[in-house]
C-alpha positions as CSV (number, residue, x, y, z in Angstrom):
1,X,148.3,40.7,93.2
2,X,144.8,40.0,92.2
3,X,143.4,43.1,94.1
4,X,146.0,45.3,92.4
5,X,144.7,44.1,89.0
6,X,140.9,44.5,89.9
7,X,141.6,48.1,91.0
8,X,143.6,48.8,87.7
9,X,140.6,47.4,85.7
10,X,138.0,49.3,87.6
11,X,139.9,52.5,87.3
12,X,140.4,51.9,83.6
13,X,136.7,51.3,83.2
14,X,135.7,54.6,85.0
15,X,138.0,56.7,82.9
16,X,136.7,54.9,79.8
17,X,132.9,55.5,80.8
18,X,133.8,59.2,82.0
19,X,135.4,60.0,78.5
20,X,132.5,58.3,76.5
21,X,130.0,60.2,78.6
22,X,131.7,63.8,77.8
23,X,131.8,62.8,74.2
24,X,128.1,61.9,73.9
25,X,127.0,65.0,75.8
26,X,129.1,67.3,73.6
27,X,127.1,69.7,71.4
28,X,129.0,72.3,69.1
29,X,127.2,75.6,67.8
30,X,128.0,78.3,65.2
31,X,127.5,81.5,67.0
32,X,128.0,85.3,65.9
33,X,129.1,88.0,68.2
34,X,128.2,91.5,68.0
35,X,131.2,92.6,65.7
36,X,130.1,90.0,63.1
37,X,132.6,87.4,63.7
38,X,131.7,83.7,63.6
39,X,133.1,81.0,65.9
40,X,132.5,77.4,67.0
41,X,131.4,77.0,70.6
42,X,131.0,73.7,72.7
43,X,128.3,75.0,74.9
44,X,125.0,76.7,74.1
45,X,125.2,80.4,74.6
46,X,122.8,82.3,76.8
47,X,121.9,84.6,73.9
48,X,119.9,82.5,71.7
49,X,119.9,85.1,69.0
50,X,123.6,84.8,68.4
51,X,123.3,81.1,67.2
52,X,123.8,80.8,63.6
53,X,123.6,77.0,63.3
54,X,123.6,74.0,65.5
55,X,123.6,71.8,67.6
56,X,126.1,69.7,65.8
57,X,127.6,66.4,67.1
58,X,131.1,67.0,66.1
59,X,133.3,69.9,65.8
60,X,134.2,69.4,62.3
61,X,130.5,69.6,61.4
62,X,130.2,72.7,62.9
63,X,133.4,74.1,61.3
64,X,132.0,73.0,57.8
65,X,128.8,74.7,58.5
66,X,130.6,78.0,59.8
67,X,132.4,78.2,56.5
68,X,129.2,77.7,54.5
69,X,127.4,80.1,56.6
70,X,129.4,83.0,55.4
71,X,128.9,82.4,51.7
72,X,125.5,83.6,50.4
73,X,123.6,81.2,47.8
74,X,123.5,82.4,44.3
75,X,120.3,82.1,42.6
76,X,119.8,79.0,40.2
77,X,117.9,81.0,37.6
78,X,119.1,84.3,35.8
79,X,117.6,87.6,36.3
């Protein structure tokens, strides 16, 4: 019984370590394709010119940046 419990604990620890490693290494980028559409991707694209913003640690941050990237800033002073 103790060998079985030890095996379960080791497997659980490996699974936890594996998922934590994937979460730490994740980077998200906001990219624009040739037709002008923006999207969030989880890997750095080969064409660096297509990257609009990034890297971001979470997908939510990247999506917020994508929404703000399409809106031009208005001038603070009048013409």
